[in-house]
C-alpha positions as CSV (number, residue, x, y, z in Angstrom):
1,M,73.6,108.6,60.8
2,L,74.4,110.0,64.3
3,S,74.7,106.7,65.8
4,I,77.2,105.6,63.1
5,I,79.3,109.0,63.4
6,G,79.2,108.7,67.3
7,F,80.3,104.8,67.1
8,A,83.1,105.8,64.6
9,T,84.2,108.7,67.0
10,I,84.5,106.4,69.9
11,I,86.2,103.6,68.0
12,T,88.6,105.9,66.5
13,I,89.8,107.3,70.1
14,V,89.8,103.8,71.4
15,F,92.0,102.6,68.5
16,L,94.5,105.6,68.7
17,L,94.7,105.2,72.5
18,L,95.4,101.4,72.4
19,R,98.0,101.9,69.5
20,G,99.5,104.7,71.5
21,R,99.3,106.8,68.5
22,I,98.0,110.1,70.2
23,N,97.9,111.7,73.7
24,P,94.6,111.0,75.4
25,I,94.1,114.8,75.7
26,I,94.4,115.3,71.8
27,G,92.2,112.4,70.9
28,L,89.7,113.4,73.4
29,V,89.4,117.0,72.1
30,L,90.1,116.6,68.2
31,V,88.2,113.5,67.2
32,P,84.9,114.5,68.6
33,I,85.3,117.8,66.9
34,I,85.8,116.2,63.7
35,G,82.8,113.9,64.4
36,A,80.4,116.9,65.0
37,L,81.6,118.6,62.0
38,I,80.8,115.7,59.8
39,A,77.4,115.3,61.5
40,G,76.6,118.8,60.3
41,F,77.2,121.0,63.5
42,G,78.9,124.4,63.2
43,M,81.7,125.6,65.3
44,T,79.3,128.0,67.4
45,E,77.1,125.0,68.3
46,I,80.2,122.8,69.1
47,G,81.4,125.6,71.3
48,G,78.3,125.5,73.1
49,F,78.7,121.6,73.7
50,F,82.1,122.4,75.0
51,T,81.0,124.7,77.5
52,N,78.4,122.4,78.7
53,G,80.7,119.6,78.9
54,I,83.5,121.5,80.9
55,D,80.7,122.9,83.5
56,R,80.0,119.3,84.4
57,V,83.7,118.5,85.1
58,M,85.0,121.6,86.6
59,S,84.4,120.6,90.3
60,V,86.2,117.3,89.7
61,V,89.1,119.1,88.3
62,I,89.4,121.4,91.2
63,M,89.3,118.5,93.6
64,F,91.8,116.4,91.5
65,I,94.4,119.2,91.5
66,F,94.3,120.0,95.2
67,A,94.0,116.2,96.4
68,I,97.0,115.1,94.4
69,L,99.2,118.1,95.7
70,Y,97.8,117.6,99.3
71,F,98.6,114.0,99.7
72,G,101.9,114.4,97.9
73,I,102.9,116.8,100.6
74,M,101.8,114.3,103.3
75,Q,104.0,111.6,101.7
76,D,107.0,114.0,101.6
77,A,106.5,115.1,105.1
78,G,106.6,111.3,106.1
79,L,103.2,111.2,107.6
80,F,103.1,107.2,106.5
81,D,106.5,106.3,107.1
82,P,106.4,105.3,110.9
83,I,103.6,102.9,110.2
84,I,105.2,101.4,107.0
85,N,108.4,101.0,109.0
86,K,106.6,99.4,111.9
87,M,104.7,96.8,109.8
88,I,107.9,95.9,108.1
89,A,109.6,95.3,111.4
90,I,106.6,93.2,112.8
91,S,106.7,90.9,110.0
92,R,110.1,89.7,111.1
93,G,110.7,87.3,108.4
94,D,107.5,85.2,108.8
95,V,106.5,84.5,105.2
96,I,102.6,84.8,105.9
97,A,103.1,87.9,108.1
98,V,105.1,89.5,105.4
99,A,102.4,89.1,103.0
100,V,99.8,90.5,105.1
101,A,102.0,93.4,106.0
102,T,102.5,94.0,102.3
103,V,98.6,94.4,101.7
104,I,98.5,97.0,104.7
105,I,101.6,99.0,103.8
106,A,100.4,99.3,100.1
107,A,97.1,100.4,101.3
108,I,98.6,103.4,103.5
109,A,101.2,104.3,100.6
110,H,98.3,104.5,98.2
111,L,96.3,107.1,100.1
112,D,97.4,109.8,97.6
113,G,95.9,107.9,94.9
114,S,99.3,107.8,92.8
115,G,100.2,104.3,91.5
116,A,103.7,105.6,90.9
117,S,104.4,106.9,94.5
118,T,102.9,103.7,95.9
119,F,105.4,101.5,94.1
120,L,108.3,104.0,94.7
121,I,107.6,103.4,98.5
122,T,106.7,99.8,98.7
123,I,108.8,98.0,96.3
124,P,112.4,99.3,97.5
125,A,111.1,98.8,101.0
126,L,110.0,95.1,100.7
127,L,111.8,93.8,97.6
128,P,115.1,93.0,99.9
129,L,112.9,91.3,102.5
130,Y,111.1,89.1,99.7
131,K,114.5,88.2,98.3
132,R,115.9,87.2,101.7
133,L,113.0,84.9,102.4
134,N,112.9,83.3,98.7
135,M,109.4,84.9,98.4
136,S,108.5,85.5,94.7
137,P,108.6,89.1,93.7
138,Y,105.6,88.6,91.6
139,L,103.5,87.9,94.9
140,L,104.7,91.3,96.1
141,L,103.6,93.0,92.8
142,L,100.3,91.1,93.1
143,L,99.5,92.1,96.7
144,V,100.7,95.8,96.3
145,G,98.7,96.2,93.0
146,T,95.4,94.6,94.4
147,S,95.6,96.7,97.6
148,A,96.3,99.9,95.9
149,S,93.4,99.1,93.6
150,I,91.0,98.8,96.4
151,I,92.1,102.2,97.9
152,N,92.0,103.7,94.4
153,M,88.1,103.9,95.0
154,V,88.7,107.2,96.8
155,P,87.4,110.2,94.9
156,W,90.9,111.5,94.3
157,G,91.7,108.1,92.5
158,G,91.4,108.1,88.6
159,P,88.5,105.7,88.2
160,I,85.9,107.3,90.6
161,G,87.1,110.8,89.2
162,R,86.5,109.6,85.6
163,T,83.1,108.3,86.5
164,G,82.3,111.4,88.2
165,A,83.0,113.4,85.1
166,V,81.1,111.1,82.9
167,L,77.9,111.0,85.1
168,G,78.3,114.7,86.0
169,M,78.5,113.8,89.6
170,D,80.7,114.8,92.5
171,P,83.2,112.0,93.0
172,T,82.8,112.3,96.9
173,E,79.1,111.5,96.5
174,L,80.1,108.3,94.5
175,W,82.7,107.4,97.1
176,R,80.7,107.6,100.3
177,P,78.5,104.2,99.5
178,L,81.9,102.6,98.5
179,I,83.6,102.8,101.8
180,P,81.9,99.6,103.4
181,L,83.0,97.8,100.2
182,Q,86.7,99.2,100.6
183,I,86.6,97.9,104.3
184,I,85.4,94.5,103.3
185,A,87.6,94.3,100.5
186,M,90.6,95.0,102.5
187,I,89.6,92.4,104.8
188,L,89.1,89.8,102.0
189,L,92.5,90.8,100.6
190,I,94.2,90.1,103.9
191,G,92.5,86.5,103.8
192,M,93.7,86.2,100.3
193,A,97.3,87.1,101.4
194,I,97.3,84.7,104.2
195,I,96.2,81.9,101.7
196,L,98.9,82.9,99.2
197,G,101.4,83.3,102.0
198,I,100.7,79.6,103.1
199,R,101.1,78.7,99.5
200,E,104.3,80.6,99.2
201,K,105.5,79.1,102.4
202,R,104.9,75.6,101.0
203,R,106.8,76.5,97.7
204,I,109.7,77.8,99.7
205,A,109.8,74.7,101.8
206,K,109.8,72.5,98.8
207,M,112.5,74.6,97.1
208,V,114.7,74.4,100.2
209,E,114.2,70.6,100.5
210,T,115.2,70.2,96.9
211,E,118.3,72.2,97.7
212,S,119.1,70.2,100.7
213,A,118.9,73.5,102.9
214,S,117.0,74.5,106.1
215,I,113.8,76.5,105.5
216,E,114.6,77.6,109.1
217,A,117.5,79.6,107.9
218,A,115.5,81.7,105.4
219,A,112.7,82.1,107.9
220,A,114.7,83.2,110.7
221,Y,115.7,86.4,109.1
222,E,114.8,89.4,111.4
223,L,114.4,92.9,109.8
224,T,115.1,95.8,112.2
225,E,113.3,99.1,112.1
226,S,116.6,100.9,111.3
227,Q,117.1,98.4,108.3
228,S,113.5,99.0,107.2
229,A,113.8,102.9,107.2
230,S,117.2,102.6,105.2
231,E,115.0,100.8,102.6
232,L,112.6,103.9,102.1
233,P,113.3,106.1,99.4
234,K,115.8,108.9,100.4
235,K,113.5,111.6,99.4
236,E,111.0,110.7,102.0
237,N,113.8,110.8,104.7
238,T,115.1,114.2,103.7
239,L,111.8,116.0,103.6
240,A,110.1,114.2,106.6
241,R,108.7,116.5,109.3
242,P,108.5,113.9,112.3
243,K,107.8,116.7,114.8
244,L,104.7,117.4,113.1
245,L,103.6,113.9,112.6
246,W,100.6,114.1,115.0
247,F,99.3,117.3,113.5
248,N,99.5,115.9,109.9
249,L,97.7,112.9,111.1
250,L,94.8,114.9,112.8
251,L,94.6,117.2,109.8
252,T,94.4,114.1,107.2
253,I,91.8,112.5,109.6
254,G,89.8,115.6,109.8
255,L,90.0,116.1,105.9
256,V,88.6,112.4,105.4
257,G,85.9,113.2,107.9
258,M,84.9,116.3,106.0
259,L,84.6,114.5,102.9
260,V,82.5,111.9,104.5
261,W,80.3,114.5,106.0
262,G,79.8,116.2,102.8
263,I,78.9,119.6,104.0
264,I,81.2,121.4,101.6
265,P,82.7,120.6,98.2
266,A,85.5,118.3,98.4
267,G,87.8,120.5,96.3
268,F,87.2,123.4,98.9
269,V,88.1,120.7,101.6
270,F,91.5,119.9,99.9
271,M,92.2,123.6,99.2
272,I,91.8,124.4,102.8
273,A,93.8,121.3,103.9
274,L,96.6,122.1,101.5
275,S,96.9,125.8,102.7
276,I,97.3,124.7,106.2
277,A,99.6,121.9,105.6
278,L,102.1,123.4,103.1
279,P,103.2,126.6,105.3
280,L,103.1,124.4,108.4
281,N,105.6,121.6,107.1
282,Y,107.6,123.8,104.8
283,H,108.3,127.3,106.1
284,T,109.8,129.2,103.4
285,V,108.2,130.3,100.2
286,D,110.9,128.5,98.3
287,E,110.3,125.3,100.0
288,Q,106.6,125.5,99.5
289,M,107.0,126.1,95.7
290,Q,109.5,123.1,95.6
291,R,106.9,120.9,96.8
292,I,104.2,122.3,94.6
293,K,106.5,121.8,91.7
294,A,107.4,118.3,92.5
295,H,103.7,117.0,92.7
296,A,102.2,119.6,89.9
297,P,102.8,117.4,87.0
298,N,100.7,114.5,88.2
299,A,98.0,117.2,89.2
300,L,98.2,118.7,86.0
301,L,98.1,115.6,83.9
302,M,94.9,114.3,85.6
303,A,93.2,117.7,85.5
304,T,94.0,118.2,81.6
305,I,92.6,114.7,81.0
306,I,89.4,115.2,82.9
307,L,88.8,118.4,81.1
308,A,89.5,116.9,77.8
309,A,87.0,114.2,78.8
310,G,84.5,116.9,79.5
311,S,84.8,118.3,76.1
312,F,84.3,114.8,74.7
313,L,81.3,114.2,76.7
314,G,79.8,117.5,76.1
315,I,80.3,117.1,72.4
316,L,79.1,113.6,72.0
317,G,76.0,114.3,74.3
318,G,75.1,117.9,72.8
319,T,75.1,116.3,69.3
320,G,72.8,113.4,70.3
321,M,75.3,110.9,69.3
322,L,75.4,109.1,72.7
323,D,71.5,108.8,72.6
324,A,71.3,107.6,69.0
325,L,74.3,105.2,69.7
326,A,72.5,103.9,72.8
327,T,69.0,103.4,71.0
328,D,70.5,101.6,68.0
329,L,72.7,99.3,70.1
330,V,69.6,98.2,72.1
331,M,68.0,97.4,68.8
332,I,70.9,95.1,67.9
333,L,71.5,93.1,71.3
334,P,69.4,90.4,72.4
335,E,66.6,91.7,74.5
336,F,67.3,89.5,77.5
337,I,71.1,90.8,77.9
338,V,70.2,94.5,77.7
339,P,69.0,95.3,81.3
340,Y,72.0,93.5,82.6
341,L,74.6,94.7,80.2
342,H,76.3,96.7,83.0
343,L,76.8,93.5,85.1
344,I,78.1,91.6,82.3
345,I,80.6,94.4,81.5
346,G,81.5,94.6,85.2
347,V,82.2,90.8,85.3
348,L,84.6,91.3,82.2
349,G,86.0,94.4,83.6
350,V,89.5,92.9,84.5
351,P,89.8,91.1,81.1
352,F,88.8,94.5,79.4
353,E,92.0,95.8,81.2
354,L,94.1,93.9,78.9
355,V,92.7,95.5,75.8
356,L,91.3,99.0,77.0
357,N,93.1,101.5,78.9
358,T,91.5,103.4,81.6
359,D,90.5,106.3,79.5
360,A,88.9,104.2,76.9
361,Y,86.9,102.2,79.5
362,Y,85.6,105.1,81.4
363,F,85.2,107.7,78.6
364,A,84.1,105.5,75.7
365,L,82.6,102.3,77.1
366,L,80.8,103.6,80.4
367,P,78.8,106.4,78.7
368,V,77.3,104.1,76.1
369,V,76.6,101.2,78.6
370,E,75.1,103.8,81.2
371,Q,72.9,105.2,78.4
372,I,71.6,101.8,77.3
373,V,70.8,100.2,80.8
374,T,69.3,103.4,82.2
375,S,66.4,103.3,79.5
376,Y,65.4,99.9,81.0
377,G,65.0,101.4,84.4
378,V,68.4,100.6,85.9
379,D,69.6,103.2,88.1
380,T,72.6,105.3,86.6
381,V,74.8,105.2,89.8
382,S,74.2,101.4,90.3
383,A,75.5,100.8,86.6
384,A,78.3,102.9,87.0
385,Y,79.3,101.1,90.2
386,A,79.0,97.6,88.7
387,M,81.5,98.7,85.7
388,V,83.7,100.4,88.2
389,I,84.0,97.6,90.8
390,G,84.5,95.0,88.2
391,N,87.3,97.0,86.5
392,I,89.2,98.9,89.1
393,I,90.9,95.7,90.9
394,G,92.6,95.1,87.4
395,T,94.1,98.4,87.1
396,F,97.7,97.0,87.9
397,V,97.6,93.9,85.6
398,S,97.2,96.2,82.8
399,P,100.1,96.9,80.2
400,F,98.3,100.2,79.7
401,S,99.1,101.3,83.4
402,P,102.5,103.4,83.3
403,A,102.8,102.9,87.1
404,L,102.8,99.3,86.6
405,W,105.8,99.5,84.1
406,L,107.4,101.6,86.8
407,A,106.8,98.6,89.3
408,L,108.3,96.1,86.9
409,G,111.4,98.1,86.5
410,L,111.9,98.5,90.2
411,A,111.4,94.9,90.9
412,G,113.1,93.6,87.9
413,L,110.2,91.7,86.6
414,E,108.5,90.9,83.2
415,M,105.0,91.8,82.3
416,G,103.9,88.7,80.7
417,K,104.9,86.7,83.8
418,H,103.3,89.2,86.0
419,I,100.1,88.8,84.2
420,R,100.3,85.0,84.2
421,Y,100.9,85.0,88.0
422,S,98.3,87.6,88.9
423,F,95.5,87.7,86.3
424,F,93.1,84.9,87.6
425,W,93.6,85.9,91.3
426,V,92.7,89.6,90.4
427,W,89.8,88.7,88.3
428,G,88.5,86.1,90.8
429,F,88.7,88.9,93.5
430,S,86.9,91.5,91.4
431,I,84.1,89.0,90.8
432,V,83.9,88.4,94.6
433,L,83.7,92.2,95.0
434,L,80.9,92.4,92.6
435,V,78.8,90.0,94.5
436,V,79.3,91.7,97.9
437,A,78.3,94.9,96.3
438,I,75.2,93.5,95.2
439,L,74.7,91.8,98.6
440,I,75.4,95.0,100.6
441,G,73.0,97.0,98.1
442,I,75.5,99.4,96.3
443,I,74.6,97.4,93.1
444,Q,71.1,97.1,92.7
445,L,69.6,94.3,90.4
């Protein structure tokens, strides 16, 4: 009976999230409570399950709040603008160089873990160049989205934060083994950008030939640094603190170093860094409060979702629903599949992005699969890595990604055409990363 109620609870949440009928916070809080009541548990017991669940995710919540605020302020202060402008200028109208520069610019822009800010920075800056060179804007979206997805493995990114909440682990601990994979992934993506750039160059040449024009006329366009800077969002320019560039850079490098070192909790690291960066870049209390207010909605949204997930996981775990569901699923599935279920889900991670949103994948599917495969001796973290790596690259081909809709609006593109253009490149790239992760020992068979 517990497994039936647990399954019904999870399916109900997934259905409501997919249909857009309910806010994720409401679904993650109310539906498990109803399920627990039907299973015969009283509100006092449910309150205890809630407390246990919240205790597991509190450190994740603290880290998210201060990480989003810190990197938002670094974006405001213009820490990444000079690098972005230089990369645009260096590309100077060469199609292949532009494709490679797009990957690097998107990686830098996504260091704050926010998809919305990444697209707001990269698309207005690069879209005019793509149009001038007759490059497909769908290539721009593919490269920016894939690059951002790789960087999204950072602990203040959504997927690793959600995984940490599910496993009851510090996201920074989950991230450290992924750093080599991120480096390899960026190298592979640059290689893919070169291949796509060559393909795009041939397409443009063929198109220009058909139109009896000269390909050199399109390729000769040179973008100056002043032009590239003018394409950046105005907010970045008005709030920039160029005189503090080197200090902000050293502070950020020190922050990342402390996260990798791991001698103090990640949330505390971001709290200290924010307390240093905020008054240094914005001297008056009013300015400081304006910066906090500007980024507080993103921080609050992620924090509330993680807290709601803590409640959900605490109740499902405390009532025994997860254990019962995992046990019964093992009895149903063919025995030879069960020990490799995490790998199968990982391989299908990108297609799952088309039918499940991020919350449903990490808060409904991941706990069940993890519970099943660990009973066969699979390491908990290894199982989680397989599902994260297989899925995370597909973040920005999902119609459930609000940031992607923003990107489509900025570029004037269509969702269907974007999925058709990008899907198989993204899926293939995610499978390659899974293989790499196995070869370097991140995922253990």
